[in-house]
C-alpha positions as CSV (number, residue, x, y, z in Angstrom):
1,M,27.7,-32.2,-21.8
2,Y,25.5,-31.9,-18.7
3,D,22.7,-34.3,-19.4
4,R,19.4,-34.1,-17.7
5,P,16.0,-35.5,-18.7
6,M,13.7,-33.0,-20.4
7,N,11.1,-33.5,-17.6
8,D,13.7,-32.9,-14.9
9,V,12.6,-30.1,-12.6
10,Y,15.6,-27.9,-13.4
11,S,15.2,-28.4,-17.1
12,R,11.5,-27.4,-16.8
13,L,12.4,-24.4,-14.7
14,A,15.1,-23.3,-17.3
15,R,12.6,-23.6,-20.1
16,K,10.1,-21.5,-18.1
17,L,12.6,-18.8,-17.4
18,D,13.5,-18.8,-21.1
19,T,9.9,-17.8,-21.9
20,F,10.5,-14.4,-20.1
21,P,11.3,-11.6,-22.5
22,N,14.7,-11.4,-20.8
23,G,15.5,-15.0,-21.8
24,F,17.5,-17.8,-20.2
25,P,19.2,-19.6,-23.1
26,S,20.1,-23.3,-23.0
27,T,23.7,-24.4,-23.6
28,E,25.5,-27.5,-24.8
29,S,27.4,-27.6,-21.5
30,G,24.3,-27.3,-19.4
31,I,25.9,-24.6,-17.2
32,E,22.5,-22.9,-16.8
33,L,21.1,-26.1,-15.2
34,R,24.1,-26.3,-12.8
35,I,23.4,-22.7,-11.8
36,L,19.8,-23.4,-11.1
37,E,20.7,-26.5,-9.1
38,H,23.1,-24.4,-7.0
39,I,20.4,-21.8,-6.3
40,F,17.2,-23.9,-5.9
41,S,16.6,-27.2,-4.1
42,P,14.3,-29.6,-6.1
43,E,11.4,-28.6,-3.8
44,D,12.0,-24.9,-4.4
45,A,12.3,-25.4,-8.1
46,R,9.0,-27.2,-8.2
47,M,7.4,-24.3,-6.3
48,A,8.9,-21.8,-8.7
49,L,7.4,-23.6,-11.6
50,A,3.9,-22.9,-10.1
51,L,4.5,-19.1,-10.3
52,T,3.8,-16.8,-13.2
53,M,5.0,-13.4,-14.4
54,V,2.1,-11.8,-12.6
55,P,2.0,-11.1,-8.8
56,E,-0.5,-13.5,-7.1
57,S,-1.6,-14.2,-3.6
58,A,-0.4,-17.3,-1.7
59,S,-4.0,-18.6,-1.6
60,A,-4.2,-18.3,-5.4
61,I,-1.0,-20.3,-5.8
62,S,-1.8,-22.9,-3.2
63,G,-4.4,-24.5,-5.4
64,R,-1.7,-25.2,-8.0
65,V,0.8,-26.8,-5.5
66,G,-1.6,-28.8,-3.4
67,L,-0.7,-27.1,-0.1
68,S,-2.7,-25.0,2.3
69,A,-2.5,-21.2,1.9
70,E,-0.6,-20.9,5.1
71,E,2.1,-23.5,4.1
72,T,2.3,-22.0,0.7
73,K,2.8,-18.6,2.1
74,K,5.6,-19.8,4.4
75,R,7.4,-21.6,1.6
76,L,7.1,-18.5,-0.7
77,D,8.3,-16.1,2.0
78,D,11.3,-18.3,2.6
79,M,12.1,-18.4,-1.1
80,A,11.7,-14.6,-1.4
81,D,14.2,-14.2,1.5
82,E,16.6,-16.5,-0.4
83,G,16.3,-14.3,-3.5
84,Q,14.7,-17.0,-5.6
85,I,11.4,-15.2,-6.5
86,F,10.0,-11.7,-6.4
87,V,7.7,-10.7,-3.6
88,V,5.6,-7.6,-4.3
89,P,3.8,-5.7,-1.5
90,M,0.4,-4.6,-2.7
91,R,-1.9,-2.6,-0.3
92,G,-0.3,-4.2,2.7
93,K,-0.4,-7.8,1.4
94,R,2.3,-9.9,-0.2
95,R,2.1,-11.1,-3.7
96,Y,4.5,-13.5,-5.3
97,M,5.8,-13.9,-8.9
98,L,8.5,-15.8,-10.7
99,A,11.5,-13.5,-11.3
100,P,13.5,-13.5,-14.5
101,F,17.1,-14.6,-14.2
102,V,18.4,-11.1,-15.1
103,V,17.3,-8.6,-13.8
104,G,16.1,-10.7,-10.9
105,I,17.4,-14.0,-9.5
106,Y,21.1,-13.3,-10.4
107,E,21.1,-9.9,-8.6
108,F,19.5,-11.5,-5.4
109,Q,22.4,-14.0,-5.0
110,L,24.4,-11.3,-3.3
111,R,24.7,-13.1,0.0
112,K,25.4,-16.4,-1.7
113,M,28.2,-15.3,-4.0
114,T,31.1,-17.8,-3.8
115,P,34.0,-18.5,-6.1
116,E,32.1,-21.6,-7.4
117,L,29.0,-19.6,-8.2
118,A,31.0,-16.7,-9.7
119,E,32.8,-19.1,-12.0
120,M,29.5,-20.6,-13.2
121,F,28.1,-17.1,-13.9
122,E,31.2,-16.1,-15.8
123,E,31.0,-19.3,-17.9
124,Y,27.4,-18.6,-18.7
125,A,27.8,-14.8,-19.4
126,P,28.7,-15.0,-23.1
127,E,25.6,-17.0,-24.0
128,L,23.3,-15.2,-21.5
129,L,24.4,-11.7,-22.4
130,K,24.1,-12.3,-26.2
131,V,20.4,-13.2,-25.6
132,L,19.8,-10.4,-23.1
133,G,21.3,-7.9,-25.5
134,G,20.3,-9.5,-28.8
135,T,16.8,-8.1,-29.3
136,E,15.2,-4.7,-29.2
137,P,14.1,-3.0,-27.2
138,A,17.2,-2.9,-25.1
139,L,17.1,-4.4,-21.6
140,A,18.5,-1.3,-19.8
141,R,19.2,2.3,-20.7
142,V,21.7,5.0,-19.7
143,I,20.6,8.0,-17.6
144,P,23.0,10.9,-18.2
145,V,24.3,13.1,-15.4
146,N,22.2,16.2,-15.1
147,K,25.1,18.6,-15.0
148,K,26.3,20.6,-18.1
149,I,23.5,19.4,-20.4
150,Q,22.8,22.2,-22.8
151,S,19.4,23.8,-22.4
152,Q,18.2,22.5,-25.8
153,A,19.1,19.0,-24.6
154,A,17.4,19.4,-21.2
155,A,16.7,16.1,-19.6
156,L,13.3,14.5,-20.2
157,P,11.5,13.4,-17.1
158,Y,12.5,9.8,-17.6
159,D,16.1,10.9,-18.0
160,D,16.1,13.0,-14.7
161,L,17.3,10.6,-12.1
162,R,17.2,13.1,-9.3
163,L,13.6,13.9,-10.1
164,M,12.8,10.2,-9.8
165,L,14.3,10.1,-6.4
166,E,12.6,13.2,-5.3
167,K,9.2,11.6,-6.1
168,A,10.1,8.3,-4.4
169,K,9.3,7.6,-0.8
170,S,11.3,4.4,-0.1
171,F,15.0,3.7,-0.8
172,R,17.4,0.8,-0.5
173,V,21.1,0.3,-1.4
174,A,23.0,-2.9,-1.9
175,D,26.4,-4.0,-3.0
176,C,26.9,-4.4,-6.8
177,I,26.5,-8.1,-7.6
178,C,28.9,-7.7,-10.6
179,R,31.7,-6.3,-8.4
180,E,31.1,-9.0,-5.8
181,E,31.3,-11.7,-8.5
182,Q,34.6,-10.3,-9.8
183,A,36.0,-10.1,-6.2
184,A,35.0,-13.7,-5.7
185,L,37.0,-14.5,-8.9
186,G,40.1,-12.8,-7.5
187,S,39.7,-9.5,-9.4
188,P,38.4,-6.9,-6.9
189,C,37.2,-3.6,-8.3
190,T,38.7,-0.3,-7.1
191,H,35.2,1.4,-7.3
192,T,32.8,1.6,-4.4
193,S,30.8,-1.6,-4.1
194,E,27.6,-0.3,-2.3
195,T,26.1,1.5,-5.3
196,C,23.0,-0.4,-6.4
197,L,19.9,1.7,-5.6
198,S,16.3,0.6,-5.4
199,F,13.4,3.1,-4.9
200,S,9.7,3.1,-4.8
201,R,6.8,5.6,-4.6
202,A,5.2,3.5,-1.9
203,R,6.0,4.5,1.7
204,N,8.0,1.9,3.7
205,A,8.1,-0.4,0.7
206,Y,11.3,-2.1,1.8
207,D,10.5,-2.6,5.5
208,D,9.4,-6.2,5.0
209,V,10.9,-7.2,1.7
210,L,14.3,-8.9,1.2
211,P,15.6,-8.0,4.6
212,G,19.0,-9.6,3.8
213,Y,19.5,-7.6,0.5
214,G,21.2,-4.4,1.2
215,R,19.9,-1.8,3.7
216,V,17.1,0.8,3.8
217,I,18.3,4.3,3.5
218,S,16.9,7.9,3.3
219,R,16.4,10.0,0.2
220,E,19.3,12.2,1.3
221,E,21.7,9.3,1.4
222,A,20.5,8.0,-1.9
223,L,21.3,11.4,-3.5
224,E,24.7,11.4,-1.8
225,I,25.4,8.0,-3.3
226,L,24.6,9.3,-6.7
227,D,27.0,12.2,-6.2
228,R,29.8,9.8,-5.1
229,C,29.1,7.5,-8.1
230,E,29.3,10.4,-10.6
231,D,32.5,11.6,-8.9
232,E,34.0,8.0,-9.4
233,G,32.9,8.0,-13.1
234,L,30.2,5.3,-12.7
235,V,27.4,5.1,-15.3
236,H,23.7,5.4,-14.2
237,C,21.7,2.5,-15.8
238,T,18.1,1.6,-15.2
239,Y,15.3,-0.5,-16.9
240,N,14.6,0.7,-20.4
241,V,11.2,2.2,-19.6
242,Q,9.8,5.7,-19.1
243,E,7.7,4.8,-16.1
244,Q,7.9,2.3,-13.2
245,N,11.6,2.7,-12.8
246,M,12.5,0.9,-9.6
247,F,16.3,0.7,-9.6
248,V,19.5,2.4,-10.8
249,C,22.8,0.5,-11.2
250,N,25.9,2.6,-11.1
251,C,28.1,0.7,-13.5
252,C,31.8,0.4,-14.2
253,S,33.1,-1.1,-17.5
254,C,35.5,-3.5,-15.8
255,C,32.8,-5.5,-13.9
256,C,29.2,-4.6,-14.8
257,G,27.1,-6.8,-17.1
258,F,25.4,-4.0,-19.0
259,L,28.6,-2.4,-20.2
260,R,30.5,-5.6,-20.6
261,G,27.6,-7.0,-22.7
262,V,28.0,-4.1,-25.2
263,K,31.8,-4.0,-25.2
264,E,32.8,-7.7,-24.8
265,F,29.9,-10.0,-25.7
266,D,28.4,-8.6,-29.0
267,A,25.1,-7.6,-27.2
268,P,24.2,-4.3,-28.8
269,H,20.7,-4.2,-27.2
270,M,21.9,-4.8,-23.6
271,L,22.0,-1.0,-23.0
272,M,20.3,1.8,-24.9
273,P,22.4,5.1,-25.1
274,S,20.8,8.2,-23.7
275,G,19.4,10.9,-26.0
276,V,22.5,13.1,-25.6
277,V,26.1,12.7,-26.7
278,A,29.3,14.3,-25.6
279,R,30.9,17.2,-27.6
280,I,34.4,18.6,-27.1
281,E,35.2,22.2,-27.9
282,S,38.5,22.0,-29.8
283,E,39.4,25.6,-29.1
284,S,39.6,25.2,-25.3
285,C,40.6,21.5,-25.1
286,V,44.2,21.2,-23.9
287,S,44.5,17.4,-24.8
288,C,45.2,16.4,-21.2
289,G,43.6,13.0,-21.8
290,V,41.6,12.9,-18.6
291,C,38.3,12.2,-20.4
292,A,39.7,9.5,-22.6
293,E,42.0,7.7,-20.2
294,K,40.2,8.0,-16.8
295,R,36.6,8.7,-17.5
296,C,35.0,7.3,-20.7
297,P,33.8,3.8,-20.1
298,M,33.3,3.0,-23.8
299,E,36.6,4.2,-25.3
300,A,34.6,6.7,-27.3
301,I,37.0,9.7,-26.9
302,V,40.1,9.6,-29.0
303,P,43.0,12.0,-29.9
304,G,42.3,14.2,-33.0
305,E,44.4,16.4,-35.1
306,E,43.9,19.5,-32.9
307,A,42.1,18.1,-29.8
308,Y,40.4,15.1,-28.4
309,E,37.3,14.0,-30.4
310,V,34.1,12.0,-29.6
311,I,33.1,9.0,-31.6
312,A,29.3,9.6,-31.5
313,D,28.3,6.0,-32.4
314,R,30.3,4.7,-29.5
315,C,29.3,7.3,-26.9
316,I,26.5,6.1,-24.7
317,G,25.7,9.6,-23.4
318,C,26.5,9.0,-19.8
319,G,28.1,12.4,-19.2
320,V,30.7,11.2,-16.7
321,C,33.4,12.8,-18.9
322,V,32.1,16.3,-18.4
323,L,32.5,16.3,-14.6
324,K,36.3,16.1,-14.6
325,C,37.3,18.2,-17.6
326,P,39.7,20.8,-16.2
327,T,38.9,23.3,-19.0
328,D,35.1,22.7,-19.1
329,S,35.6,21.8,-22.8
330,I,33.0,19.0,-22.8
331,S,29.2,19.4,-22.9
332,M,26.3,17.1,-23.6
333,V,24.3,17.9,-26.7
334,P,21.2,16.3,-28.4
335,R,22.0,13.1,-30.3
336,K,21.2,13.2,-34.0
337,E,17.6,12.1,-34.5
338,Q,18.5,8.9,-36.3
339,G,20.5,7.8,-33.3
340,R,17.8,8.4,-30.7
341,R,15.4,5.8,-29.4
342,E,12.4,6.3,-27.1
343,P,12.0,3.9,-24.2
344,P,8.8,1.8,-24.0
345,R,6.2,3.4,-21.7
346,D,6.3,0.8,-18.9
347,L,7.3,-2.8,-18.1
348,I,4.2,-4.3,-19.8
349,S,4.9,-2.3,-23.0
350,W,8.6,-3.3,-22.9
351,S,7.8,-7.0,-22.4
352,Y,5.3,-7.0,-25.2
353,Q,7.6,-5.3,-27.6
354,R,10.5,-7.5,-26.7
355,Q,8.5,-10.7,-27.1
356,R,7.1,-9.5,-30.4
357,S,10.7,-9.0,-31.6
358,Q,11.6,-12.5,-30.5
359,I,8.6,-14.7,-31.4
360,G,6.3,-12.6,-33.6
361,R,3.1,-10.7,-33.0
362,L,0.6,-13.6,-33.0
363,R,2.6,-15.8,-30.7
364,T,3.1,-12.9,-28.4
365,M,-0.6,-12.1,-28.2
366,A,-1.3,-15.8,-27.4
367,R,1.3,-15.8,-24.6
368,F,0.1,-12.5,-23.1
369,A,-3.6,-13.3,-23.1
370,P,-3.6,-15.6,-20.1
371,L,-1.2,-13.3,-18.2
372,G,-3.7,-10.5,-18.7
373,L,-6.4,-12.6,-17.1
374,R,-4.2,-13.5,-14.2
375,A,-3.3,-9.8,-13.7
376,A,-7.0,-9.0,-13.5
377,R,-7.5,-11.7,-10.9
378,S,-4.5,-10.5,-9.0
379,R,-6.0,-7.0,-8.8
380,R,-9.2,-8.4,-7.4
381,D,-7.2,-10.4,-4.9
382,T,-5.6,-7.1,-3.7
383,R,-9.0,-5.6,-3.1
384,D,-10.3,-8.6,-1.1
């Protein structure tokens, strides 16, 4: 047991992170506190405690921490560069907010990944992923490949990844934190590591944000990365929202948290399947096994009496199986209505629905009320 007083700065920060819809569960071992102690100094943890889920200016935060606006801004910029908090550019000005642990603080530890930190993350994963994937709506969702989707199952706008990238103006790519963690544990992945894409509709959005996290790229290179990921059989995953998508992870089942959460850690709401499902034409299938043995990340394709078959309840609708079928026997078709889910409209809707599932409607309304006030103030700050 890793004992710390309830008023200890790391204990308080852990409790605050656990108020996020994403969650940050406590454990008997205290592994979550050791992780925070590894990432934050006591001074940085105290500064993080002053932040909220809503982007605010340094001057607004300075009144809560007893520092000048200039000193507060310097401290916050340093913490953002260390991947401890989110910094949001709004109309040419920086705004700061507390980041959830996942997706957020964990992913930004890319430059700090060591065997010690990797071992702590792996110890915490079973408890963390059960919480992340234990409540609807799901944390993330699958975006299917756009190829070979039947016309009646044409991708909806929020399922068209290439359309999202065509509308974006800024792009960044970074190494996959999950593969870096496994490499630090001595189990390097055979897949490409530099596959985590961020994108924004704001021009030059990444020029002055997290300079040590990945690299800024062009739209053309982002599309090339998608093609390479699909060729390798990686699964496109993004936030479970229709709008405000800002990243796409290209996941493998051996390393990545979204898929491992569903397969290994009893976390069914870690990842929402897409609205399509694979179908194999038995007449043309030659039972070569490529789809089952080399492509499907969920073991959803199995030998049948005459040909390979798809277990629809296990298929996540990623579509990577269709790309390497030598006889073009696999297509993506609409999932049955009872198996389909519609993503929340945006991050606010997702957060509200998630909290309502966790703590009930009345407590959720009480928790969101002050956040709405701070959001309005933040918008006024932006106009100043």
